[in-house]
N, C-alpha and C positions, 0 to 999 in steps of 0.2 A: 302268591303274587304280591309284589311290593306295592305300597301305596303310591310311590312315584318311581318311575323307570327313567333310565337314561333315554334321551329322545332317539339316539341312533348309535348302534354298536356294530363295528366291523369285526368279524371273526377272522382267525388266521387262515381259514380255508377260502376266504373271499366273500362269504355270504354276509349280507348286510341286514341286520335286524333293526326295525324302527317301531316306535309306538306313538300313537296319537290318542289322547284322552279328552273327552268332552263331557260336560255336565250340563244337564238341562232340567228345568222345572216344568211339570205338567199340571201342577195345582199349587198356586201360591197361597191359597187359603189354608190347605191342610199341610203345606210344607213338604209335599211329596216331590221327589226328584229321581232322576235316572242318571246313570253314569255309563258311558260307552267307551270301550277300549277297542282300538284298531291296532292289532299287532301284525306286522308285515315282515316277511323274509324275502329278500331279493337275491336270488341265486345268480341270475344273469339278466341282461336287458329284457329278454323275452320270457323269463321264468320267475314269476312272482307268486307267492302264496300269502294269503291274508286270513286272519282270524278276527271275527267280530264277536266281542263279548259285551252283552247288554245286561246291566244290573239295574233293576228298578224296584220300587216298593211292591209292585204287583207281580212281576215275573222276572225270570232269569232265562236268557237263551244265548246260544252260541251258534255261529254259522261260519263255515270255512269256504274260502274262495280260492280258486286256482286261475291265474291270469284273468281275473275279474269275472270268472264264471262261477256260479254257485255250485259247490261240489257236494254239499251235504243237506241242504235245506235247513230248516230251523231245528235245532237240537235243544231239548230241555234236559239239562244235566240232573243226575240223581244227587241225593244228599252227599253220598260218598265221593262222587266225582267233583262236586262243588267244594268240598272240604280239601281235596287234593289241589284244586285250582287256587284256592284262597290261602294256601300255605305262604306265610310271610317271608320265607327264606328263598323263594324262587326268583331267579334273575329274569330278565327279558327273554333271553334265549331259552331258558328252562321252562318258562311259562308257555312260550310258543310251541315248543316241542311236546310239552305235556298235552296241550290241546290237540295238536296234530296227531299224536299217537293214541290218545284216549278216544277222541270223537271221530276220527277219520283215518284209521290205520292203512286202509287200502284205497289208494287214489289211482289205481291203474285204469279206471274207466274215464278219467279226466285227462285230456291231452295237455301236455306242457309245451307243445310246439307252437310257435307264433302263428297267428291266423293269417292266411293268405286272402287277398281280396279276390272276390269272384270275377272271372273274366266276362266281359260284355260281348255277347255274340250278336252279330248283325241279324236282325229279323227280316224275313222275306216280306216284300211289299205285296199285299194281297190284291191290290188293285191292278197290278201288272199282269197277273195270271190270266 
């Protein structure tokens, strides 16, 4: 994973990869900080996958979202997985695909169809009965 990514990359197949990085401090006295990476792949208007990578002094975790639904829960990567992730030669697309294939290879349980709004049914008036 590179120290700085391009903010948005469009691939020849039409998929759009984007990255948003934020850095925060949770202890100014000890100088502890955390860095959060949001990697997103937009396949179509209704099909988006996101990878959250949180690196802090206390913990490291990853979570994958499909259409804003948590698909994996919180994942704590092993040392080997973390070394593969922190490889400095990976591009934005390669980092996203590494996370997707390593931490959540089977997403068949998560629907990628757009959500439909529930229909409102008329409720019977109980006082008329």
